[in-house]
Structure formats: structure tokens, C-alpha cells
A tleap script that builds the chain and sets N, CA, C and O, in Angstrom:
source leaprc.protein.ff14SB
mol = sequence {
  NMET LYS ARG SER ARG HIE ASN LEU PRO MET
  THR TYR LEU VAL ALA LEU ALA PHE LEU ALA
  ILE LEU ALA SER LEU VAL THR ALA LEU PHE
  PHE MET MET LYS GLY GLY ARG GLN GLY GLN
  PRO LYS THR SER HIE MET ALA ARG ALA LEU
  ALA PHE ARG VAL GLY PHE SER VAL LEU LEU
  PHE ILE CYS LEU LEU ILE ALA TRP LYS LEU
  GLY TYR ILE GLN PRO THR GLY ILE PRO PRO
  GLY CALA
}
set mol.1.N position { 76.273 109.350 110.929 }
set mol.1.CA position { 76.213 110.537 111.741 }
set mol.1.C position { 76.157 111.744 110.806 }
set mol.1.O position { 76.920 111.829 109.844 }
set mol.2.N position { 75.270 112.651 111.090 }
set mol.2.CA position { 75.107 113.839 110.261 }
set mol.2.C position { 75.975 114.968 110.796 }
set mol.2.O position { 75.981 115.239 111.997 }
set mol.3.N position { 76.709 115.629 109.901 }
set mol.3.CA position { 77.556 116.751 110.295 }
set mol.3.C position { 76.816 118.050 110.034 }
set mol.3.O position { 76.098 118.184 109.043 }
set mol.4.N position { 76.993 118.973 110.906 }
set mol.4.CA position { 76.389 120.277 110.692 }
set mol.4.C position { 77.318 121.140 109.844 }
set mol.4.O position { 78.515 120.870 109.748 }
set mol.5.N position { 76.770 122.155 109.244 }
set mol.5.CA position { 77.573 123.076 108.453 }
set mol.5.C position { 78.514 123.880 109.336 }
set mol.5.O position { 79.497 124.443 108.854 }
set mol.6.N position { 78.214 123.934 110.616 }
set mol.6.CA position { 79.034 124.700 111.555 }
set mol.6.C position { 80.415 124.075 111.725 }
set mol.6.O position { 81.390 124.793 111.953 }
set mol.7.N position { 80.517 122.745 111.618 }
set mol.7.CA position { 81.784 122.037 111.804 }
set mol.7.C position { 82.587 121.904 110.520 }
set mol.7.O position { 83.740 121.476 110.562 }
set mol.8.N position { 82.014 122.257 109.395 }
set mol.8.CA position { 82.688 122.064 108.116 }
set mol.8.C position { 83.999 122.844 107.994 }
set mol.8.O position { 84.981 122.264 107.530 }
set mol.9.N position { 84.078 124.126 108.382 }
set mol.9.CA position { 85.378 124.818 108.292 }
set mol.9.C position { 86.442 124.185 109.183 }
set mol.9.O position { 87.617 124.158 108.816 }
set mol.10.N position { 86.052 123.683 110.330 }
set mol.10.CA position { 87.012 123.037 111.227 }
set mol.10.C position { 87.531 121.742 110.611 }
set mol.10.O position { 88.706 121.408 110.768 }
set mol.11.N position { 86.675 121.019 109.920 }
set mol.11.CA position { 87.094 119.795 109.239 }
set mol.11.C position { 88.138 120.117 108.175 }
set mol.11.O position { 89.143 119.417 108.054 }
set mol.12.N position { 87.899 121.176 107.405 }
set mol.12.CA position { 88.864 121.576 106.384 }
set mol.12.C position { 90.177 122.033 107.005 }
set mol.12.O position { 91.247 121.733 106.476 }
set mol.13.N position { 90.111 122.751 108.115 }
set mol.13.CA position { 91.317 123.221 108.786 }
set mol.13.C position { 92.160 122.047 109.285 }
set mol.13.O position { 93.379 122.041 109.114 }
set mol.14.N position { 91.523 121.070 109.891 }
set mol.14.CA position { 92.246 119.896 110.393 }
set mol.14.C position { 92.841 119.103 109.232 }
set mol.14.O position { 93.990 118.666 109.306 }
set mol.15.N position { 92.076 118.914 108.170 }
set mol.15.CA position { 92.589 118.183 107.005 }
set mol.15.C position { 93.772 118.909 106.378 }
set mol.15.O position { 94.756 118.277 105.996 }
set mol.16.N position { 93.684 120.227 106.270 }
set mol.16.CA position { 94.780 121.007 105.714 }
set mol.16.C position { 96.028 120.928 106.598 }
set mol.16.O position { 97.146 120.845 106.089 }
set mol.17.N position { 95.837 120.954 107.912 }
set mol.17.CA position { 96.972 120.849 108.828 }
set mol.17.C position { 97.637 119.473 108.711 }
set mol.17.O position { 98.864 119.380 108.719 }
set mol.18.N position { 96.846 118.418 108.604 }
set mol.18.CA position { 97.427 117.081 108.438 }
set mol.18.C position { 98.191 116.978 107.119 }
set mol.18.O position { 99.250 116.352 107.065 }
set mol.19.N position { 97.667 117.580 106.067 }
set mol.19.CA position { 98.383 117.564 104.794 }
set mol.19.C position { 99.703 118.325 104.887 }
set mol.19.O position { 100.705 117.904 104.310 }
set mol.20.N position { 99.707 119.437 105.608 }
set mol.20.CA position { 100.949 120.201 105.792 }
set mol.20.C position { 101.965 119.393 106.600 }
set mol.20.O position { 103.159 119.424 106.302 }
set mol.21.N position { 101.501 118.680 107.608 }
set mol.21.CA position { 102.389 117.840 108.420 }
set mol.21.C position { 102.983 116.725 107.562 }
set mol.21.O position { 104.184 116.465 107.618 }
set mol.22.N position { 102.147 116.075 106.777 }
set mol.22.CA position { 102.648 115.007 105.910 }
set mol.22.C position { 103.595 115.544 104.845 }
set mol.22.O position { 104.597 114.902 104.529 }
set mol.23.N position { 103.291 116.705 104.291 }
set mol.23.CA position { 104.169 117.294 103.280 }
set mol.23.C position { 105.539 117.622 103.868 }
set mol.23.O position { 106.558 117.416 103.209 }
set mol.24.N position { 105.574 118.124 105.086 }
set mol.24.CA position { 106.869 118.430 105.689 }
set mol.24.C position { 107.650 117.155 106.002 }
set mol.24.O position { 108.878 117.149 105.922 }
set mol.25.N position { 106.953 116.081 106.357 }
set mol.25.CA position { 107.638 114.798 106.572 }
set mol.25.C position { 108.220 114.261 105.265 }
set mol.25.O position { 109.341 113.751 105.241 }
set mol.26.N position { 107.462 114.377 104.194 }
set mol.26.CA position { 107.954 113.912 102.891 }
set mol.26.C position { 109.152 114.760 102.453 }
set mol.26.O position { 110.117 114.236 101.897 }
set mol.27.N position { 109.087 116.055 102.701 }
set mol.27.CA position { 110.207 116.934 102.358 }
set mol.27.C position { 111.455 116.567 103.150 }
set mol.27.O position { 112.558 116.543 102.603 }
set mol.28.N position { 111.283 116.280 104.442 }
set mol.28.CA position { 112.423 115.872 105.260 }
set mol.28.C position { 113.012 114.554 104.753 }
set mol.28.O position { 114.231 114.383 104.722 }
set mol.29.N position { 112.141 113.627 104.358 }
set mol.29.CA position { 112.626 112.356 103.802 }
set mol.29.C position { 113.395 112.592 102.507 }
set mol.29.O position { 114.434 111.974 102.275 }
set mol.30.N position { 112.887 113.479 101.672 }
set mol.30.CA position { 113.579 113.792 100.417 }
set mol.30.C position { 114.974 114.344 100.691 }
set mol.30.O position { 115.945 113.907 100.073 }
set mol.31.N position { 115.081 115.300 101.611 }
set mol.31.CA position { 116.390 115.883 101.901 }
set mol.31.C position { 117.314 114.875 102.587 }
set mol.31.O position { 118.533 114.940 102.425 }
set mol.32.N position { 116.741 113.948 103.347 }
set mol.32.CA position { 117.567 112.927 103.982 }
set mol.32.C position { 118.134 111.978 102.930 }
set mol.32.O position { 119.299 111.588 103.003 }
set mol.33.N position { 117.311 111.611 101.956 }
set mol.33.CA position { 117.761 110.682 100.928 }
set mol.33.C position { 118.670 111.363 99.900 }
set mol.33.O position { 119.534 110.713 99.312 }
set mol.34.N position { 118.482 112.642 99.687 }
set mol.34.CA position { 119.267 113.379 98.703 }
set mol.34.C position { 120.725 113.466 99.121 }
set mol.34.O position { 121.617 113.375 98.277 }
set mol.35.N position { 120.976 113.639 100.394 }
set mol.35.CA position { 122.345 113.719 100.893 }
set mol.35.C position { 122.912 115.116 100.723 }
set mol.35.O position { 122.296 115.982 100.101 }
set mol.36.N position { 124.087 115.323 101.281 }
set mol.36.CA position { 124.724 116.629 101.196 }
set mol.36.C position { 125.460 116.793 99.876 }
set mol.36.O position { 126.531 116.218 99.677 }
set mol.37.N position { 124.893 117.565 98.994 }
set mol.37.CA position { 125.511 117.813 97.688 }
set mol.37.C position { 125.781 119.302 97.544 }
set mol.37.O position { 125.168 120.129 98.218 }
set mol.38.N position { 126.676 119.613 96.684 }
set mol.38.CA position { 127.044 120.986 96.366 }
set mol.38.C position { 127.544 121.732 97.608 }
set mol.38.O position { 127.298 122.927 97.768 }
set mol.39.N position { 128.232 121.023 98.464 }
set mol.39.CA position { 128.859 121.648 99.616 }
set mol.39.C position { 127.938 121.975 100.765 }
set mol.39.O position { 128.379 122.588 101.737 }
set mol.40.N position { 126.654 121.586 100.693 }
set mol.40.CA position { 125.713 121.873 101.782 }
set mol.40.C position { 125.481 120.601 102.595 }
set mol.40.O position { 125.320 119.520 102.029 }
set mol.41.N position { 125.465 120.730 103.907 }
set mol.41.CA position { 125.152 119.546 104.709 }
set mol.41.C position { 123.677 119.187 104.557 }
set mol.41.O position { 122.822 120.066 104.451 }
set mol.42.N position { 123.393 117.900 104.547 }
set mol.42.CA position { 122.008 117.474 104.352 }
set mol.42.C position { 121.138 117.755 105.569 }
set mol.42.O position { 119.914 117.827 105.451 }
set mol.43.N position { 121.743 117.912 106.716 }
set mol.43.CA position { 120.940 118.066 107.917 }
set mol.43.C position { 120.273 119.432 108.020 }
set mol.43.O position { 119.259 119.555 108.707 }
set mol.44.N position { 120.801 120.460 107.367 }
set mol.44.CA position { 120.200 121.785 107.523 }
set mol.44.C position { 118.808 121.845 106.904 }
set mol.44.O position { 117.879 122.362 107.526 }
set mol.45.N position { 118.650 121.324 105.690 }
set mol.45.CA position { 117.335 121.334 105.054 }
set mol.45.C position { 116.391 120.357 105.745 }
set mol.45.O position { 115.209 120.646 105.930 }
set mol.46.N position { 116.921 119.203 106.121 }
set mol.46.CA position { 116.103 118.204 106.778 }
set mol.46.C position { 115.633 118.709 108.140 }
set mol.46.O position { 114.476 118.508 108.509 }
set mol.47.N position { 116.512 119.358 108.882 }
set mol.47.CA position { 116.140 119.883 110.195 }
set mol.47.C position { 115.093 120.978 110.065 }
set mol.47.O position { 114.187 121.069 110.893 }
set mol.48.N position { 115.204 121.803 109.044 }
set mol.48.CA position { 114.210 122.859 108.835 }
set mol.48.C position { 112.838 122.249 108.517 }
set mol.48.O position { 111.820 122.718 109.023 }
set mol.49.N position { 112.811 121.214 107.687 }
set mol.49.CA position { 111.547 120.561 107.350 }
set mol.49.C position { 110.923 119.912 108.582 }
set mol.49.O position { 109.709 119.976 108.775 }
set mol.50.N position { 111.750 119.291 109.409 }
set mol.50.CA position { 111.221 118.675 110.629 }
set mol.50.C position { 110.764 119.732 111.633 }
set mol.50.O position { 109.807 119.505 112.373 }
set mol.51.N position { 111.431 120.874 111.665 }
set mol.51.CA position { 110.994 121.965 112.540 }
set mol.51.C position { 109.632 122.499 112.092 }
set mol.51.O position { 108.787 122.819 112.927 }
set mol.52.N position { 109.419 122.597 110.784 }
set mol.52.CA position { 108.106 123.001 110.292 }
set mol.52.C position { 107.038 121.990 110.695 }
set mol.52.O position { 105.917 122.370 111.032 }
set mol.53.N position { 107.384 120.697 110.661 }
set mol.53.CA position { 106.422 119.668 111.053 }
set mol.53.C position { 106.027 119.839 112.506 }
set mol.53.O position { 104.849 119.742 112.849 }
set mol.54.N position { 107.001 120.090 113.359 }
set mol.54.CA position { 106.703 120.300 114.779 }
set mol.54.C position { 105.837 121.544 114.946 }
set mol.54.O position { 104.891 121.546 115.734 }
set mol.55.N position { 106.159 122.595 114.210 }
set mol.55.CA position { 105.362 123.814 114.285 }
set mol.55.C position { 103.930 123.599 113.827 }
set mol.55.O position { 102.997 124.089 114.464 }
set mol.56.N position { 103.740 122.866 112.719 }
set mol.56.CA position { 102.390 122.566 112.243 }
set mol.56.C position { 101.630 121.718 113.254 }
set mol.56.O position { 100.435 121.932 113.462 }
set mol.57.N position { 102.299 120.763 113.882 }
set mol.57.CA position { 101.641 119.911 114.872 }
set mol.57.C position { 101.193 120.718 116.092 }
set mol.57.O position { 100.082 120.536 116.589 }
set mol.58.N position { 102.054 121.601 116.564 }
set mol.58.CA position { 101.693 122.444 117.712 }
set mol.58.C position { 100.552 123.381 117.334 }
set mol.58.O position { 99.630 123.581 118.124 }
set mol.59.N position { 100.603 123.953 116.143 }
set mol.59.CA position { 99.534 124.838 115.684 }
set mol.59.C position { 98.205 124.088 115.587 }
set mol.59.O position { 97.167 124.621 115.979 }
set mol.60.N position { 98.228 122.863 115.072 }
set mol.60.CA position { 97.007 122.061 114.996 }
set mol.60.C position { 96.455 121.785 116.382 }
set mol.60.O position { 95.249 121.895 116.601 }
set mol.61.N position { 97.317 121.429 117.316 }
set mol.61.CA position { 96.878 121.149 118.678 }
set mol.61.C position { 96.243 122.387 119.314 }
set mol.61.O position { 95.194 122.287 119.951 }
set mol.62.N position { 96.866 123.541 119.148 }
set mol.62.CA position { 96.325 124.782 119.718 }
set mol.62.C position { 94.992 125.134 119.072 }
set mol.62.O position { 94.061 125.558 119.756 }
set mol.63.N position { 94.897 124.960 117.750 }
set mol.63.CA position { 93.632 125.243 117.070 }
set mol.63.C position { 92.519 124.316 117.547 }
set mol.63.O position { 91.378 124.751 117.701 }
set mol.64.N position { 92.833 123.052 117.780 }
set mol.64.CA position { 91.828 122.130 118.295 }
set mol.64.C position { 91.383 122.507 119.703 }
set mol.64.O position { 90.197 122.424 120.022 }
set mol.65.N position { 92.318 122.919 120.540 }
set mol.65.CA position { 91.944 123.354 121.886 }
set mol.65.C position { 91.059 124.599 121.853 }
set mol.65.O position { 90.077 124.686 122.589 }
set mol.66.N position { 91.405 125.550 121.008 }
set mol.66.CA position { 90.599 126.775 120.896 }
set mol.66.C position { 89.209 126.451 120.348 }
set mol.66.O position { 88.210 126.976 120.839 }
set mol.67.N position { 89.144 125.592 119.336 }
set mol.67.CA position { 87.851 125.216 118.767 }
set mol.67.C position { 86.985 124.496 119.800 }
set mol.67.O position { 85.771 124.695 119.836 }
set mol.68.N position { 87.594 123.671 120.631 }
set mol.68.CA position { 86.850 122.987 121.682 }
set mol.68.C position { 86.327 123.987 122.713 }
set mol.68.O position { 85.174 123.900 123.134 }
set mol.69.N position { 87.177 124.939 123.121 }
set mol.69.CA position { 86.759 125.940 124.102 }
set mol.69.C position { 85.646 126.838 123.566 }
set mol.69.O position { 84.759 127.240 124.319 }
set mol.70.N position { 85.687 127.155 122.269 }
set mol.70.CA position { 84.666 128.015 121.677 }
set mol.70.C position { 83.402 127.250 121.295 }
set mol.70.O position { 82.406 127.856 120.899 }
set mol.71.N position { 83.434 125.934 121.411 }
set mol.71.CA position { 82.254 125.124 121.128 }
set mol.71.C position { 82.096 124.713 119.681 }
set mol.71.O position { 81.039 124.209 119.302 }
set mol.72.N position { 83.129 124.916 118.849 }
set mol.72.CA position { 83.041 124.507 117.450 }
set mol.72.C position { 83.080 122.995 117.295 }
set mol.72.O position { 82.480 122.449 116.369 }
set mol.73.N position { 83.779 122.316 118.192 }
set mol.73.CA position { 83.844 120.854 118.157 }
set mol.73.C position { 83.473 120.330 119.527 }
set mol.73.O position { 83.652 121.010 120.538 }
set mol.74.N position { 82.953 119.112 119.552 }
set mol.74.CA position { 82.556 118.462 120.792 }
set mol.74.C position { 83.326 117.153 120.937 }
set mol.74.O position { 83.493 116.421 119.962 }
set mol.75.N position { 83.792 116.859 122.139 }
set mol.75.CA position { 84.497 115.578 122.329 }
set mol.75.C position { 83.535 114.411 122.222 }
set mol.75.O position { 82.386 114.490 122.658 }
set mol.76.N position { 84.017 113.337 121.642 }
set mol.76.CA position { 83.228 112.108 121.537 }
set mol.76.C position { 84.119 110.958 121.963 }
set mol.76.O position { 85.317 111.139 122.182 }
set mol.77.N position { 83.546 109.798 122.078 }
set mol.77.CA position { 84.348 108.636 122.437 }
set mol.77.C position { 83.755 107.901 123.618 }
set mol.77.O position { 82.537 107.851 123.787 }
set mol.78.N position { 84.626 107.333 124.433 }
set mol.78.CA position { 84.189 106.529 125.573 }
set mol.78.C position { 83.684 107.459 126.666 }
set mol.78.O position { 84.398 108.369 127.087 }
set mol.79.N position { 82.457 107.235 127.128 }
set mol.79.CA position { 81.938 108.077 128.196 }
set mol.79.C position { 82.703 107.842 129.502 }
set mol.79.O position { 83.182 106.733 129.741 }
set mol.80.N position { 82.821 108.857 130.339 }
set mol.80.CA position { 83.535 108.696 131.617 }
set mol.80.C position { 82.861 107.647 132.493 }
set mol.80.O position { 81.635 107.586 132.582 }
set mol.81.N position { 83.665 106.843 133.123 }
set mol.81.CA position { 83.145 105.822 134.034 }
set mol.81.C position { 82.705 104.551 133.344 }
set mol.81.O position { 82.175 103.655 134.001 }
set mol.82.N position { 82.905 104.437 132.035 }
set mol.82.CA position { 82.459 103.221 131.329 }
set mol.82.C position { 83.564 102.207 131.263 }
set mol.82.O position { 83.377 101.124 130.709 }
savepdb mol mol.pdb
quit
């Protein structure tokens, strides 16, 4: 399938959002495994990292909806009624 240059920025945006989501998950895992040291509870850093992940996921979803409404991306997959 040939991609147009029109969809290329959207591809980069989605890839960047997925990388941000994965990075926040890895950060949360790091803080979970590190434990509470130096008098700080481990849940505060871990909760913040997971909150960023939720925020990135919601932002990605909203960006995909806006891109679909503006015609930057087209839905594909199983045709209706098949």
C-alpha cells in the first residue's frame, strides 16, 4: 500500500505518542522496582508516571479523532455488513 505525503506527519505524531506512552510505563516500572528510599514513598513517583501515561493516551485518542474528522486519516478494516 502506498502512503501519501499528507499522512506522514500523522504517522510521526502517532509513533511519538506511542513512544511517550511506553516511556511513561517504563518510568512507572522503574519507580515501582526502586521502592521508597530516602524517606519518599514509592507510590508518588509511580502514580505521577502512570498519570502521564493516561494523559498521553487520552491526548493520542483526541488527536486521532480530530485527524479523522479533518480527513487526515481514513478508517480501514472490515467493511460494514461483511
